[in-house]
C-alpha positions in Angstrom: -55.1 56.3 -23.9 -52.0 58.4 -23.7 -52.0 58.2 -27.5 -55.3 59.5 -27.9 -54.7 62.4 -25.5 -51.6 63.3 -27.3 -53.6 63.2 -30.4 -56.2 65.5 -29.1 -53.6 67.8 -27.8 -52.0 68.0 -31.2 -55.5 68.7 -33.0 -55.9 71.7 -30.6 -52.5 73.1 -31.2 -53.0 73.1 -34.9 -56.5 74.5 -34.8 -54.9 77.3 -32.5 -52.3 78.0 -35.1 -54.6 77.8 -38.0 -56.9 80.2 -35.9 -54.1 82.7 -35.9 -52.9 82.4 -39.3 -56.0 81.9 -41.3 -57.7 85.1 -41.4 -54.8 87.3 -41.8 -53.7 85.0 -44.7 -56.9 85.4 -46.5 -56.9 88.9 -45.7 -53.8 89.4 -47.5 -54.8 87.1 -50.4 -58.3 89.0 -50.8 -57.0 92.6 -50.6 -54.1 91.6 -52.7 -56.4 90.4 -55.5 -58.6 93.1 -55.2 -55.8 95.8 -55.6 -54.0 93.8 -58.4 -57.3 93.4 -60.2 -58.4 96.8 -60.1 -54.7 98.7 -60.4 -53.8 96.6 -63.4 -56.1 97.5 -66.2 -54.2 95.5 -68.8 -54.2 92.0 -66.9 -57.2 92.3 -64.4 -58.3 89.2 -65.5 -55.1 87.5 -65.1 -54.8 88.9 -61.4 -58.4 87.8 -60.7 -57.7 84.2 -61.8 -54.3 84.3 -59.9 -56.0 85.3 -56.9 -58.6 82.5 -57.4 -55.9 80.4 -57.7 -54.1 81.1 -54.5 -57.1 81.4 -52.2 -59.1 78.8 -53.6 -56.9 75.9 -52.2 -56.3 77.5 -49.1 -59.9 77.9 -48.2 -60.5 74.2 -49.3 -57.8 73.2 -47.2 -58.9 75.3 -44.2 -62.5 73.9 -44.8 -61.5 70.3 -44.7 -59.1 70.6 -41.8 -62.2 72.0 -39.7 -64.3 69.3 -41.0 -62.2 66.8 -40.1 -61.6 68.2 -36.8 -65.0 68.9 -36.3 -64.4 72.4 -35.8 -66.7 75.3 -35.1 -68.9 76.5 -37.8 -69.1 73.0 -39.0 -72.6 73.1 -41.1 -71.3 76.6 -42.8 -67.9 75.1 -43.7 -69.7 71.8 -44.9 -71.6 74.3 -47.3 -68.5 76.1 -48.3 -66.7 72.8 -49.3 -69.7 70.9 -51.1 -70.3 74.2 -53.1 -66.5 74.4 -54.0 -66.4 70.7 -55.0 -69.5 70.8 -57.1 -68.3 74.0 -59.0 -64.9 72.4 -59.5 -66.8 69.3 -61.2 -68.9 71.7 -63.3 -66.0 73.7 -64.5 -64.1 70.8 -65.1 -66.9 69.5 -67.2 -67.5 72.6 -69.0 -63.8 72.9 -69.9 -63.3 69.3 -71.4 -67.1 69.0 -73.0 -65.8 70.3 -76.5 -62.5 67.8 -76.3 -64.7 64.8 -75.2 -67.0 65.5 -78.2 -64.2 66.2 -80.5 -65.4 69.4 -81.5 -63.8 73.1 -81.6 -64.4 75.3 -79.0 -65.8 78.1 -81.5 -68.7 75.9 -82.2 -72.3 77.7 -82.3 -73.3 76.1 -79.1 -70.2 77.3 -77.1 -71.7 81.1 -77.8 -75.0 82.2 -76.2 -76.3 80.7 -73.2 -73.6 78.1 -72.4 -70.8 80.7 -72.9 -72.7 83.0 -70.5 -73.2 80.2 -68.0 -69.6 79.2 -67.8 -68.4 82.8 -67.5 -70.6 83.5 -64.5 -69.4 80.1 -63.1 -66.0 80.6 -63.7 -65.5 84.6 -62.8 -68.6 85.2 -60.1 -68.9 81.9 -58.4 -65.3 81.5 -56.9 -65.5 85.2 -55.8 -68.7 84.6 -53.7 -67.5 81.5 -52.4 -64.4 83.3 -51.3 -66.1 85.9 -49.7 -68.5 83.5 -47.9 -65.8 81.6 -46.3 -63.8 84.5 -45.4 -67.0 85.7 -43.3 -67.3 82.4 -41.9 -63.1 82.5 -41.1 -63.9 86.2 -39.7 -66.9 85.1 -37.1 -64.8 82.6 -36.0 -61.4 84.5 -35.4 -63.2 87.5 -33.7 -65.8 85.5 -31.6 -66.1 86.4 -27.8 -64.3 83.8 -26.0 -63.8 83.7 -22.2 -60.7 85.7 -21.3 -58.3 83.7 -19.3 -54.7 82.3 -19.6 -51.8 83.7 -21.7 -52.5 86.7 -24.0 -56.4 86.6 -23.7 -56.8 89.3 -25.9 -55.7 87.2 -28.8 -57.3 84.1 -27.6 -54.1 82.5 -27.3 
């Protein structure tokens, strides 16, 4: 019984730390990505991809942590995590499709509709998922709670 109580307290402590750290880190990553993307005209695509590579794993780890801990906004986090896994599987399949069939990437089937689908999956969907999860984290970070205890203005 003592071990279970200790584990519950550890989870609560971890969730408190994540609550304090998660939203500011996501804000820094999103704002940094947007600034680099719009300010660096020569390498804006590289800046965007770098931002996706930084914020994507952070958000997936956060979503997984809160799903395991049965944290708040569980259904929205579950939707985000599921869509992220599906998107990663689709991107992996599309990337390796030419190699599996031993064809060149410049083959005619790669251009046109397939290329458009790939570009939208690769460029737009990660950004939409990042904004969706950022909204979930923002709602959670700034939700009204009972003010009591030490430093109640920051829900500590």
